[in-house]
Backbone as CSV, one residue per row, in Angstrom:
resi,resn,N_x,N_y,N_z,CA_x,CA_y,CA_z,C_x,C_y,C_z
1,MET,12.746,55.050,24.943,12.337,53.741,24.445,12.599,53.656,22.941
2,GLN,12.712,52.445,22.451,12.941,52.236,21.034,11.602,52.062,20.314
3,ILE,11.388,52.882,19.292,10.148,52.776,18.516,10.027,51.397,17.882
4,SER,11.156,50.829,17.482,11.117,49.534,16.800,10.650,48.408,17.715
5,ASP,10.696,48.621,19.021,10.238,47.604,19.969,8.825,47.870,20.465
6,SER,8.192,48.917,19.972,6.955,49.385,20.580,5.708,48.771,19.946
7,ILE,4.654,48.782,20.740,3.307,48.541,20.248,2.529,49.804,20.572
8,ALA,2.161,50.540,19.541,1.671,51.909,19.711,0.180,52.009,19.449
9,LEU,-0.447,52.960,20.124,-1.827,53.337,19.841,-1.868,54.833,19.609
10,VAL,-2.472,55.224,18.490,-2.549,56.627,18.086,-4.020,57.038,18.028
11,THR,-4.377,58.121,18.701,-5.734,58.646,18.578,-5.798,59.655,17.433
12,GLY,-6.947,59.744,16.810,-7.113,60.664,15.682,-6.225,60.319,14.516
13,ALA,-6.155,59.016,14.182,-5.187,58.555,13.183,-5.706,58.602,11.758
14,ASN,-6.909,59.102,11.548,-7.472,59.104,10.197,-6.997,60.281,9.355
15,ARG,-6.370,61.282,9.973,-5.933,62.454,9.204,-4.875,63.217,9.986
16,GLY,-4.326,64.254,9.346,-3.416,65.180,10.010,-2.212,64.515,10.648
17,LEU,-1.811,65.050,11.800,-0.647,64.519,12.491,-0.829,63.047,12.846
18,GLY,-2.034,62.660,13.230,-2.261,61.276,13.628,-1.957,60.297,12.522
19,ARG,-2.334,60.650,11.311,-2.039,59.780,10.166,-0.536,59.671,9.954
20,HIS,0.173,60.803,10.096,1.634,60.773,9.970,2.255,59.930,11.081
21,PHE,1.736,60.037,12.298,2.262,59.214,13.389,2.133,57.729,13.061
22,ALA,0.947,57.317,12.638,0.732,55.899,12.358,1.673,55.408,11.261
23,ARG,1.822,56.194,10.206,2.684,55.779,9.092,4.145,55.718,9.524
24,GLN,4.608,56.751,10.240,6.021,56.773,10.616,6.351,55.716,11.664
25,LEU,5.411,55.412,12.524,5.642,54.327,13.481,5.885,53.012,12.748
26,LEU,5.079,52.744,11.741,5.294,51.536,10.945,6.643,51.580,10.227
27,GLU,6.969,52.731,9.666,8.237,52.871,8.946,9.431,52.656,9.868
28,ARG,9.280,53.011,11.138,10.367,52.836,12.104,10.377,51.440,12.726
29,GLY,9.472,50.602,12.300,9.518,49.209,12.733,8.725,48.878,13.967
30,ALA,7.752,49.716,14.331,6.890,49.356,15.453,6.246,47.993,15.193
31,ARG,6.174,47.177,16.238,5.653,45.813,16.056,4.170,45.803,15.712
32,LYS,3.431,46.767,16.234,2.010,46.884,15.933,1.603,48.326,16.150
33,VAL,0.688,48.815,15.330,0.145,50.162,15.491,-1.382,50.068,15.474
34,TYR,-1.987,50.457,16.576,-3.437,50.619,16.628,-3.758,52.035,16.157
35,ALA,-4.462,52.150,15.053,-4.863,53.448,14.515,-6.331,53.659,14.871
36,THR,-6.594,54.626,15.731,-7.954,54.828,16.214,-8.522,56.136,15.687
37,ALA,-9.846,56.167,15.582,-10.528,57.369,15.096,-12.008,57.252,15.419
38,ARG,-12.672,58.410,15.473,-14.133,58.397,15.635,-14.800,57.799,14.402
39,THR,-14.157,57.971,13.267,-14.658,57.403,12.009,-13.597,56.447,11.464
40,PRO,-13.529,55.231,11.993,-12.443,54.315,11.626,-12.446,53.932,10.159
41,GLU,-13.610,54.056,9.497,-13.659,53.716,8.081,-12.803,54.668,7.235
42,LEU,-12.375,55.792,7.796,-11.533,56.741,7.064,-10.044,56.464,7.234
43,VAL,-9.684,55.527,8.081,-8.274,55.164,8.238,-7.863,54.310,7.042
44,ASP,-6.880,54.787,6.292,-6.499,54.128,5.036,-5.018,53.761,5.010
45,ILE,-4.471,53.364,6.137,-3.046,53.070,6.239,-2.840,51.560,6.273
46,PRO,-2.224,50.981,5.261,-1.986,49.537,5.269,-1.105,49.124,6.441
47,GLY,-1.459,48.030,7.072,-0.613,47.466,8.120,-0.988,47.833,9.530
48,VAL,-1.961,48.752,9.718,-2.373,49.119,11.072,-3.585,48.287,11.490
49,GLU,-3.813,48.250,12.793,-5.020,47.640,13.334,-5.965,48.768,13.714
50,VAL,-7.126,48.811,13.107,-8.033,49.947,13.244,-9.024,49.702,14.375
51,LEU,-9.200,50.730,15.222,-10.170,50.681,16.302,-11.025,51.942,16.276
52,ARG,-12.294,51.788,16.593,-13.167,52.956,16.761,-12.919,53.553,18.137
53,LEU,-12.709,54.877,18.188,-12.455,55.509,19.474,-12.779,56.994,19.422
54,ASP,-13.755,57.384,20.224,-14.044,58.782,20.510,-13.557,59.028,21.930
55,ILE,-12.517,59.828,22.099,-11.900,59.978,23.413,-12.789,60.732,24.394
56,THR,-13.878,61.319,23.923,-14.817,61.965,24.839,-15.874,60.990,25.349
57,ASP,-15.815,59.744,24.923,-16.769,58.717,25.342,-16.053,57.733,26.260
58,PRO,-16.281,57.796,27.578,-15.552,56.918,28.503,-15.728,55.441,28.201
59,ALA,-16.895,55.054,27.700,-17.108,53.642,27.378,-16.198,53.195,26.231
60,GLN,-16.028,54.053,25.226,-15.138,53.705,24.116,-13.678,53.693,24.557
61,VAL,-13.314,54.587,25.468,-11.945,54.585,26.001,-11.674,53.281,26.742
62,ALA,-12.612,52.881,27.592,-12.442,51.629,28.331,-12.354,50.445,27.381
63,ALA,-13.177,50.448,26.332,-13.147,49.361,25.359,-11.816,49.316,24.618
64,ALA,-11.256,50.476,24.303,-9.963,50.519,23.615,-8.861,49.942,24.494
65,ALA,-8.869,50.292,25.774,-7.853,49.765,26.692,-7.981,48.256,26.840
66,ALA,-9.219,47.770,26.879,-9.441,46.327,26.980,-9.048,45.607,25.697
67,GLY,-9.233,46.279,24.561,-8.944,45.661,23.269,-7.506,45.789,22.820
68,ALA,-6.718,46.584,23.535,-5.312,46.775,23.168,-4.440,46.626,24.413
69,PRO,-4.424,45.435,25.017,-3.717,45.245,26.287,-2.202,45.143,26.163
70,ASP,-1.686,45.195,24.929,-0.251,45.060,24.696,0.434,46.388,24.404
71,VAL,-0.274,47.508,24.528,0.277,48.821,24.160,1.442,49.202,25.074
72,SER,2.506,49.696,24.457,3.642,50.233,25.216,3.904,51.701,24.902
73,LEU,3.229,52.243,23.887,3.387,53.650,23.507,2.019,54.216,23.170
74,LEU,1.585,55.188,23.966,0.292,55.832,23.764,0.516,57.229,23.223
75,ILE,-0.058,57.528,22.055,0.078,58.856,21.461,-1.284,59.526,21.469
76,ASN,-1.435,60.480,22.375,-2.683,61.237,22.517,-2.651,62.417,21.551
77,ASN,-3.106,62.154,20.342,-3.079,63.144,19.269,-4.448,63.744,18.984
78,GLY,-5.521,62.995,19.205,-6.849,63.457,18.814,-7.207,64.801,19.426
79,GLY,-7.739,65.699,18.606,-8.107,67.023,19.102,-9.016,67.748,18.132
80,ILE,-9.526,68.889,18.593,-10.424,69.705,17.786,-10.087,71.175,18.005
81,SER,-10.609,72.019,17.139,-10.558,73.465,17.336,-11.900,74.031,16.917
82,THR,-12.582,74.711,17.844,-13.925,75.225,17.562,-13.943,76.729,17.306
83,ALA,-12.767,77.377,17.355,-12.656,78.817,17.039,-13.578,79.665,17.905
84,GLN,-13.528,79.425,19.220,-14.380,80.162,20.147,-13.557,81.054,21.070
85,ASN,-14.087,82.251,21.343,-13.572,83.062,22.434,-14.249,82.646,23.737
86,LEU,-13.696,83.086,24.864,-14.179,82.623,26.153,-15.378,83.413,26.671
87,VAL,-15.417,84.697,26.425,-16.480,85.536,27.002,-17.749,85.476,26.175
88,THR,-17.603,85.522,24.869,-18.784,85.594,24.002,-19.013,84.328,23.172
89,GLY,-18.131,83.351,23.297,-18.233,82.148,22.474,-19.334,81.213,22.934
90,ASP,-19.613,80.221,22.107,-20.610,79.189,22.393,-20.082,78.317,23.534
91,LEU,-20.763,78.350,24.685,-20.267,77.658,25.864,-20.194,76.149,25.649
92,GLU,-21.130,75.585,24.907,-21.084,74.142,24.659,-19.836,73.763,23.851
93,LYS,-19.447,74.620,22.894,-18.242,74.340,22.116,-16.986,74.515,22.972
94,ILE,-16.993,75.517,23.855,-15.862,75.708,24.772,-15.707,74.479,25.659
95,GLN,-16.817,73.996,26.185,-16.781,72.803,27.036,-16.327,71.580,26.250
96,LEU,-16.707,71.496,24.977,-16.276,70.375,24.148,-14.764,70.380,23.966
97,GLU,-14.181,71.559,23.796,-12.720,71.642,23.678,-12.050,71.111,24.945
98,MET,-12.548,71.534,26.115,-11.959,71.067,27.362,-12.218,69.571,27.549
99,ARG,-13.409,69.124,27.174,-13.738,67.714,27.300,-12.831,66.864,26.408
100,THR,-12.451,67.406,25.264,-11.600,66.665,24.335,-10.142,66.700,24.776
101,HIS,-9.574,67.895,24.887,-8.137,68.011,25.119,-7.737,67.649,26.539
102,PHE,-8.524,68.082,27.524,-8.154,67.786,28.910,-8.741,66.455,29.378
103,PHE,-10.059,66.376,29.436,-10.672,65.178,30.010,-10.504,63.959,29.106
104,GLY,-10.518,64.153,27.789,-10.278,63.033,26.893,-8.880,62.468,27.065
105,THR,-7.889,63.358,27.129,-6.512,62.919,27.351,-6.377,62.255,28.710
106,LEU,-6.993,62.858,29.724,-6.917,62.274,31.068,-7.560,60.893,31.112
107,ASP,-8.723,60.740,30.489,-9.373,59.431,30.463,-8.488,58.383,29.784
108,MET,-7.845,58.779,28.682,-6.957,57.852,27.998,-5.793,57.442,28.892
109,ILE,-5.210,58.395,29.580,-4.063,58.085,30.435,-4.491,57.213,31.611
110,ARG,-5.621,57.527,32.221,-6.094,56.717,33.338,-6.399,55.278,32.903
111,ALA,-6.928,55.132,31.694,-7.247,53.794,31.199,-6.005,53.009,30.818
112,PHE,-5.012,53.686,30.217,-3.856,52.975,29.690,-2.656,52.947,30.633
113,ALA,-2.654,53.732,31.706,-1.524,53.697,32.633,-1.286,52.291,33.188
114,PRO,-2.321,51.571,33.610,-2.070,50.201,34.075,-1.558,49.287,32.967
115,VAL,-2.024,49.504,31.743,-1.553,48.712,30.604,-0.068,48.952,30.394
116,LEU,0.331,50.221,30.379,1.741,50.558,30.183,2.594,50.002,31.316
117,GLY,2.100,50.138,32.544,2.846,49.618,33.681,3.056,48.122,33.588
118,ALA,2.020,47.413,33.171,2.123,45.960,33.040,3.066,45.552,31.924
119,ASN,3.262,46.442,30.946,4.129,46.149,29.799,5.504,46.785,29.926
120,GLY,5.903,47.098,31.145,7.267,47.575,31.387,7.432,49.068,31.536
121,GLY,6.357,49.821,31.491,6.444,51.274,31.661,6.077,52.029,30.409
122,GLY,6.842,51.820,29.357,6.514,52.435,28.069,6.539,53.944,28.090
123,ALA,5.712,54.552,27.239,5.739,55.998,27.070,4.380,56.523,26.640
124,ILE,4.155,57.791,26.976,2.979,58.543,26.543,3.474,59.813,25.869
125,LEU,2.914,60.121,24.709,3.161,61.404,24.050,1.840,62.155,23.971
126,ASN,1.794,63.337,24.543,0.632,64.213,24.420,0.936,65.302,23.406
127,VAL,0.102,65.411,22.377,0.284,66.448,21.364,-0.339,67.733,21.906
128,LEU,0.510,68.683,22.240,0.100,69.960,22.806,0.161,71.020,21.706
129,SER,0.577,72.234,22.047,0.578,73.308,21.064,1.340,74.495,21.617
130,VAL,1.850,75.337,20.728,2.371,76.626,21.170,1.278,77.440,21.862
131,MET,0.014,77.124,21.544,-1.109,77.817,22.168,-1.304,77.408,23.624
132,SER,-0.566,76.402,24.098,-0.532,76.111,25.529,0.009,77.300,26.311
133,TRP,0.801,78.141,25.639,1.533,79.215,26.313,1.123,80.611,25.859
134,MET,0.157,80.732,24.979,-0.227,82.056,24.488,-1.704,82.061,24.139
135,SER,-2.280,83.250,24.116,-3.690,83.402,23.775,-3.810,84.109,22.436
136,PHE,-4.972,83.906,21.791,-5.183,84.482,20.468,-6.674,84.685,20.282
137,VAL,-7.068,85.928,20.040,-8.493,86.221,19.864,-9.031,85.411,18.691
138,GLY,-10.114,84.696,18.943,-10.680,83.807,17.947,-10.367,82.351,18.201
139,ALA,-9.459,82.101,19.174,-9.111,80.703,19.486,-8.786,80.540,20.967
140,ASN,-9.393,81.360,21.815,-9.042,81.307,23.229,-9.555,80.060,23.933
141,ALA,-10.620,79.444,23.443,-11.061,78.175,24.015,-10.002,77.101,23.779
142,TYR,-9.422,77.105,22.596,-8.355,76.158,22.274,-7.141,76.398,23.163
143,SER,-6.775,77.683,23.341,-5.620,78.018,24.182,-5.826,77.529,25.607
144,ALA,-7.009,77.776,26.162,-7.287,77.363,27.536,-7.241,75.848,27.673
145,ALA,-7.811,75.139,26.705,-7.815,73.677,26.762,-6.408,73.111,26.627
146,LYS,-5.593,73.709,25.754,-4.225,73.229,25.578,-3.357,73.567,26.790
147,ALA,-3.600,74.711,27.429,-2.881,75.032,28.655,-3.202,74.017,29.747
148,ALA,-4.481,73.640,29.837,-4.868,72.628,30.812,-4.220,71.285,30.484
149,GLN,-4.145,70.957,29.212,-3.537,69.694,28.794,-2.035,69.686,29.088
150,TRP,-1.393,70.842,28.964,0.028,70.935,29.315,0.227,70.674,30.802
151,SER,-0.605,71.310,31.638,-0.515,71.078,33.077,-0.776,69.614,33.412
152,LEU,-1.755,69.020,32.753,-2.032,67.594,32.930,-0.785,66.773,32.605
153,THR,-0.132,67.102,31.504,1.063,66.364,31.081,2.141,66.420,32.146
154,ASN,2.372,67.605,32.703,3.396,67.755,33.731,3.021,66.996,35.002
155,GLY,1.724,66.971,35.323,1.291,66.271,36.516,1.414,64.758,36.404
156,VAL,0.921,64.202,35.295,0.972,62.740,35.170,2.400,62.255,34.973
157,ARG,3.284,63.106,34.462,4.695,62.720,34.361,5.239,62.372,35.752
158,LEU,4.913,63.207,36.740,5.352,62.940,38.105,4.683,61.692,38.668
159,GLU,3.399,61.537,38.407,2.641,60.436,38.982,3.030,59.085,38.407
160,LEU,3.475,59.060,37.153,3.794,57.793,36.489,5.285,57.486,36.478
161,ALA,6.086,58.376,37.057,7.533,58.131,37.071,7.865,56.847,37.814
162,GLY,7.108,56.553,38.865,7.391,55.372,39.667,7.218,54.067,38.926
163,GLN,6.380,54.045,37.881,6.219,52.813,37.111,7.071,52.826,35.843
164,GLY,7.922,53.853,35.724,8.861,53.903,34.605,8.273,54.362,33.297
165,THR,7.128,55.078,33.347,6.492,55.566,32.120,7.009,56.951,31.758
166,LEU,7.584,57.084,30.593,7.988,58.384,30.059,6.750,59.146,29.614
167,VAL,6.638,60.416,29.990,5.529,61.261,29.540,6.121,62.478,28.846
168,THR,5.881,62.585,27.559,6.468,63.639,26.728,5.374,64.548,26.193
169,GLY,5.618,65.853,26.252,4.727,66.824,25.643,5.314,67.336,24.340
170,LEU,4.519,67.307,23.275,4.938,67.827,21.970,4.298,69.182,21.755
171,HIS,5.124,70.218,21.615,4.629,71.568,21.337,4.973,71.944,19.901
172,LEU,4.005,72.500,19.209,4.232,72.881,17.817,3.377,74.086,17.455
173,GLY,3.851,74.832,16.492,3.058,75.904,15.922,2.138,75.359,14.842
174,PRO,1.484,76.241,14.088,0.550,75.793,13.053,1.229,74.846,12.066
175,SER,0.547,73.741,11.777,1.065,72.753,10.834,0.080,72.574,9.689
176,ASP,0.570,72.084,8.598,-0.230,71.971,7.375,-1.138,70.744,7.456
177,THR,-2.239,70.895,8.211,-3.218,69.825,8.385,-4.612,70.385,8.143
178,ASP,-5.610,69.526,8.224,-6.992,69.964,8.024,-7.392,71.057,8.999
179,MET,-6.863,71.004,10.232,-7.253,71.964,11.254,-6.894,73.398,10.871
180,THR,-5.835,73.575,10.086,-5.386,74.920,9.714,-5.642,75.221,8.242
181,ALA,-6.482,74.434,7.607,-6.668,74.561,6.156,-7.136,75.944,5.739
182,GLY,-7.915,76.627,6.575,-8.445,77.927,6.200,-7.593,79.104,6.615
183,LEU,-6.407,78.845,7.148,-5.555,79.919,7.663,-4.433,80.220,6.684
184,ASP,-4.298,81.483,6.325,-3.244,81.914,5.402,-2.041,82.368,6.224
185,ILE,-1.330,81.412,6.785,-0.182,81.668,7.647,0.904,80.647,7.339
186,PRO,2.148,80.924,7.742,3.199,79.908,7.577,2.858,78.662,8.391
187,LYS,3.152,77.505,7.821,2.804,76.245,8.479,3.972,75.268,8.438
188,ASN,4.057,74.466,9.500,5.055,73.408,9.564,4.696,72.256,8.634
189,ASP,5.706,71.509,8.253,5.517,70.234,7.586,5.152,69.206,8.660
190,PRO,3.945,68.646,8.633,3.554,67.722,9.696,4.439,66.493,9.784
191,ALA,4.978,66.038,8.667,5.872,64.880,8.703,7.127,65.186,9.511
192,ALA,7.639,66.417,9.383,8.826,66.815,10.141,8.509,66.925,11.627
193,VAL,7.321,67.419,11.952,6.898,67.509,13.356,6.856,66.124,13.985
194,VAL,6.279,65.179,13.276,6.163,63.821,13.805,7.536,63.172,13.952
195,ARG,8.431,63.395,13.002,9.788,62.859,13.131,10.455,63.390,14.388
196,ALA,10.302,64.702,14.639,10.899,65.298,15.832,10.304,64.690,17.100
197,ALA,8.998,64.452,17.081,8.342,63.879,18.257,8.838,62.462,18.540
198,LEU,8.930,61.637,17.507,9.380,60.263,17.703,10.860,60.215,18.082
199,ASP,11.653,61.107,17.520,13.053,61.218,17.954,13.115,61.582,19.433
200,GLY,12.220,62.491,19.865,12.206,62.904,21.261,11.842,61.768,22.195
201,ILE,10.908,60.927,21.776,10.554,59.767,22.600,11.753,58.838,22.739
202,GLU,12.424,58.580,21.624,13.582,57.682,21.687,14.698,58.268,22.540
203,ALA,14.794,59.607,22.592,15.795,60.272,23.419,15.308,60.498,24.852
204,ARG,14.088,60.042,25.170,13.480,60.168,26.490,13.386,61.630,26.945
205,GLN,12.954,62.492,26.035,12.779,63.905,26.358,11.422,64.135,27.007
206,ASP,11.387,65.032,28.005,10.123,65.416,28.626,9.295,66.311,27.715
207,GLU,9.960,67.167,26.954,9.265,68.050,26.023,9.997,68.079,24.694
208,VAL,9.220,68.182,23.626,9.759,68.376,22.279,9.198,69.677,21.750
209,LEU,10.062,70.596,21.386,9.660,71.858,20.762,9.932,71.710,19.272
210,ALA,8.871,71.611,18.487,9.000,71.140,17.114,9.423,72.211,16.121
211,ASP,9.417,73.478,16.521,9.749,74.527,15.568,10.265,75.754,16.316
212,GLU,10.789,76.699,15.560,11.398,77.887,16.160,10.372,78.748,16.883
213,LEU,9.138,78.775,16.393,8.107,79.562,17.058,7.889,79.097,18.486
214,THR,7.791,77.792,18.699,7.574,77.295,20.057,8.784,77.576,20.945
215,VAL,9.972,77.497,20.375,11.185,77.826,21.128,11.131,79.276,21.595
216,GLN,10.758,80.179,20.706,10.723,81.600,21.032,9.623,81.917,22.051
217,VAL,8.458,81.309,21.870,7.358,81.595,22.783,7.646,81.081,24.178
218,LYS,8.198,79.871,24.281,8.512,79.362,25.620,9.584,80.208,26.280
219,ALA,10.570,80.647,25.517,11.618,81.486,26.090,11.067,82.821,26.575
220,ALA,9.970,83.269,26.002,9.394,84.563,26.360,8.414,84.486,27.527
221,LEU,8.174,83.299,28.073,7.167,83.161,29.124,7.496,83.977,30.362
222,ALA,8.768,84.217,30.630,9.134,84.997,31.810,8.970,86.501,31.601
223,GLY,8.656,86.890,30.362,8.492,88.307,30.076,7.111,88.825,30.432
224,ALA,6.880,90.095,30.159,5.591,90.706,30.478,4.512,90.097,29.582
């Protein structure tokens, strides 16, 4: 699909990748961009239409779908990281990760699939992670939630093919955003990640691998 013809909705648009998505969508000529966040007062991007949205709240998801009936591009970017392990971590935080990445994304897709279908099919981009494919002590709750979100992405791609909806998964390694602010590791330029993702949507790609790390990790999945 052409970004310049789109009406997009971005979750988690007040910071990080979501903020870059909203800005670049406008720069590419999107007709309208709904910038959503749990704290909409923090969205500071001129030209967007701001909506309050906590993707873990089904009532707010339903309200967003009702309030944005013209959407043709849904970008499921909103996410969290609670730095929990699975065996000894805080179970409520582990459940929150799954509620956000898996059930929050699923609720958004279930709410907006009819909207996209009515508007010609459109596209969905789910922001995943290299952690969809690997585990890391100190972040295994995040890995499990992202793995579930990857499986969700592959499943809804099949289910929505009949209505002409493109479903793209974006995989990336650590990027220079608030989520990784305390990590002393190499980080991607988030603007470059978003450019790659939007290019992938326009090219109708099922998956976008935003950096060399994700390329290497996916290639290694068949190994021990």
